[in-house]
N, C-alpha and C positions, 0 to 999 in steps of 0.2 A: 452462543449459549452452550454451556457444558451439559452433560447428560443429567446431572443432578438438578441444575437450573431448569432444564426442559421438563423434567418430571414434576417439579414444583409448579411451574407455569401451567402445565396441562391440568394439574389438580385444581389450580385456582380457576381455570376456565370452566371446569365442571362444577366446582363448589366455591364461588367467590367469597362466601362468608365463613369458610372453614377456619378454625382457630389454629394458632401456632402449634399448640399441643397435638391437635388432631393430625395436622400435616406431618409432624415428626413421627407420630405413631404409624400412619399409613405408609410412609416412605422408609420406615425403619432406620431413622437417623436421629441425631440429637437436635434439640431445639436451637442450640447455638449454630449448628450447620444450616438449619432452615433460615434463621435470622440473617446469616451472612449471604445466603443465596438471594433472599428477598431484597437485601440492600443492593446487591449487584443488579438484580432485575429492575430495580427502580432507576439505577444509574443508566442502564441501557435503554430505558424508556418503555419496558414491558408493563410496569406498574407506575401509575401517576402518584404524586405526593399525597393525594387524598385516598389512595388505595384502589382506584379504579383500574381494571385490567384493560390494557391496550392490545387490541387484536391485529393492529396494522403495522407493527414493527417489521422492517425488512432485515433478513439475515444474509450476511455476506460470507463467502468462503474465499480466502486468499491462499494461493499455492505459490511457494517461492523459497528463496534462499535466506538463511540466517548465518551471519558470520561475525567475527571480531574484526574491527577496523583498526589498523595502525596508520595513523595520519601524521605526516610531517609538514609543517608550514614554514617556509623560509622567511627569514626576517630581512633578506636582501634580494636583489635580483639574482636569480639562480645562475651559478657558475658551473658549467658542465665539467665532469671528470674531477670534481673537487668536493671537499666538505663544506657545507653551507650552514651557517648558524641559523637556528630556528627553534620551533616548539614541536615536540612529539607527544602524541597522546593516543591512548587506547580507548576504544568504545565499542558498544554493540552496534552491528550494522547488517548489511544485506538488503537488497532492494525490497524483497518481500517483507522482511522483518521491519524495516523502516516504515513502509507503507502501513503495515498493521499497527505499529506504535502510534503513528499519527492519527489513523482512523480511530483507534481506541481512546486516545486522549481527547478526541472530539466527542466521545460518548457513544460510538457505534458498537454494535454487536458483531463480533467477527470470529470465525473459525479459521485457524491457521494450520495449513498442511505444510510442514517443513521437515528438515532433517537436522538433528542435533547429535553431537558426540557426548558420550557419557564421561566428560572431563570437566575441569574447573570452569572453562569458558562456556561450555554447553549448559552447565547448571546455572551459570550467571544469566545467560540469555533466557532460559526457561523460567527461572524465578522472577525475573523482571517482567516478562510478559504476563505471568500469572497475576502479578500485582496489579496489572492493568486490566484484569478480568478477561484476558484473551482465552478462547477455547483452544486448548492444545491436546485434546483427546486423540486426535488423529496424527499428531506429530510422531515422526520416527526418531527413536533414541538409540544410537549405536555404540557398542563397546569396541568395534573394530575399526573405527575411523577417528580422526582428530577433527577438532572444530574448524570449519571453513574460515579462511583468513583472507582479508582484503587489505592491501597496503597501497597508499597513495601519497603523492608529493604535491603540495600546493605552492604556487608562487607567492611572492610578497603581496600580490593583490587578492589572494584568496581563491583564485581560479586554479582548477586542476592542471598540473603539469604532466604527470604520468601516473599510471596505476598498474598494479599487478594483483592477480587473485589466484588463490588455490582453493577450488570449490569441488573437489572430487566427491565429497560426501553427498552432493546434490543428486548423484546417481541413484540414491536410495528412494528418491521420489520417483518411483518407477511406473510404467504403464500398468502393471498388475495392481499397484496401490490405487491408481485412479479408477480402474475397472471395479475394484472391490468397494469403492465409495460411490458408485453410480447413483444410488438412491439419495444419499446425503447431498451430493453435489446438485442434483436436480431439484431437491427440496429447497436449496438456497435461492434467494431472489437474484443474486449475482454471483458469478464465479470469476475471480480476478487472478491472473497469473503473470509472473514476470518471466522474461525470456532467458533467465539463467538456467531454467530447467532444461533437460535434454530433449533432443528432437523427437524421440520416440514418445516421450511423455507429453509433449505438446500435441502430437497427433492423437494420443489417447484421450486427451481432454476434448478435442474437437469431435472425436468418435463417440464420446460418452455424454457430453453436456449439451443441452438445448442451446442452439446458437444465439437465441435471444437473451441469454444470460452472460455471455462471455465478454469480458473486458480485459485488455492486454496492455502491459507496460513494455515498451520496446527494449529498454535497458541500455543497448549500445548499437553502433552501426554494424558490428559483426554479428551480434545475436538476434537482431531484428529479422534477419533473413529466414529464421526458423518458421515464421508465420506466413511467409510469402504464398504458400499453396493454400492457405486457409482464410484469406481475407474475406471471401464471400460468406464465411461462417462466423465472422467476428462482429459482435454488436457494437463495440466501442474500442478504439485504439488511442493510446496516448504516447506520443513520441516527440522528440525535438526535431528541429529542422534538418540537422545532419543525418539523423536516423531515417527521417522521411525521404530525404534526397537519395540516400543509399538504396532504399527499398524501391523507390519509384524510378530512379535514373534521371530525375528532374533537378537540375542545378538551381540553387536558390541564390538570387542576387537582389531581389526586390519583393515588394508586397504582392505583385502580380504572380510571381513565381510561387509564393506561399499559397495563393488561391488555387493555382494549378495543382499543387500538391494535394490540397483538400479534394478537388474534383477527381483526381486520380484515384484516391482511396474510396470515394463514394461510388465511382464507376466500377471498382473492383468488388463492391458489395458491402463494404463497411457502412454501418448505419450512423455512427457518430465519430467524429474525428477531432482530436485535440492536439494541436501542434504548438509546443512551447518554443519561444523565440528569444530566450535569455532576457536581457534588459529591455528588449524591444516589445515584450509582451507575450500574448497568447492568441492563437487563431483557432476558432471553432467553426465546424460546419456539419450540417446534416442535409437531408433532402428538402427541408423547409427553409433554412436560413443559414447565413454565415455571420459570424461576429468576430471582430478584431478588437481586442482590448490592449491598449498601450500599457507599457510597463510603468510601474511606480518608481519614484525616486527612493533609493535605498543605499545605506552604507554597508557594503558587502564585507562581512567578516569571514564567512566560510560559505561558498556557493555549493558545496558538495551535496547537501541534502535538499536542494531546491526542488528538483524533479520529483523526489520521493514524497515530499510534503505536499506538493501539488496533487500527486496521484492519490494520496491518502484522503485529502480533503475533497477531491473530485468524487471519489468513491463514497464518501460520507454524504455528499450532495445527492448522489443517485439513491442511496439508501433512504434519505429523507424526502425524496420526491421533489427536489428543487428543480426550478426551470433552468434552461441552458445558461442564461446569463448569470444567474445566482451561483451556479456551479463554477463558472469561470471566476467569479469574484471570490468565492471562498477558497478556491484553489490558489489564486494569486496572493490572497491574504496570508494563507498558510506559508507559502514560499517566502514572502517578505519577512515574516516573523522568524523563519528558519535561517535565512542567509544573514540576518542581522545578529546572529549568535554564533559562538564558536562551535557548538554542538551540531552534529548531523541531524538530530531530532531535537526540536525545542521542547524542553521539559515543561514549559509554562504554556504550551499551545492549548487554546480553547476557542470555542466558537465566539464567545464574547470578545476575547482579545483580538480575534481576526477582524470583526466588524469595527472595533475601536481603532485598529491600526489603519484600516482602509479609510475611515472617516477623517483621519489626519491629513490626507492628501486631496480631499474633495474641495 
């Protein structure tokens, strides 16, 4: 929710029957601006279609990276040390940004704390997220850096072959920024971060935010190590089997090993654990139960955005108060719709389409 939307929402809580004209006068803005904000508040669920004010909508803050993706997909089996025919495309990316886009497309209200350069690519990312009604009031925009860039090569089967990233601008998401946002972060129902941010910033989040709110995306085997000292302060963690194995030291060869991974994180103090297993499905556990959901049949076009779409939908499920199994289902459905398209984020993603896609395999 942006500052303007928040002011309008708070005014409506105090005076539910206030007119459009009166709202504009009280907030010293145009009626057109008020109308636009009201439309956005309806989309985010703060106002129902009949005009009733909803007091139970959960607000989420995501802290993480934004970058431009340069992606090359080979049309043949990759031949090392040679030029391979394929398709190259540019798109907006970054784990945090992708998760935010997926979350927003599902209709969630999200504040995004990220770092953008004041260049053509940074403007493109900013404008696109604003179109999705993402709150960027706390995003850092720098004149002294260039846009973060991620470059990957996909094999003929759509699976990642290798990737390189240049994310130096991420250092602007600093501990001081986190400390300055203490009140805002703790007003959020959930604070989600990806492990692309720097170690000191990770520590600042744990020092600042109520541990019952913290949700983490591991990102990679290398970067997941940043949260090792803070597992007992983590409400929920989402990682794949390779990342979970790296952090725990448990080698994964079968289902029993996956269950051991879950037990490891619960014993370390994590309250909810989601371990994605690629085409084999997803494993979830907490102190009450464990759930293993087998993977659905899919024609993989591009697997790059599968994890981010799962995380975005998982976060949406938390915001909506879904039960654990429903969160698993919406996460897996979002991943299916994503890997079956060329884009890292499916532009047609919606809650309705997720349930429709899952019903095809029932």
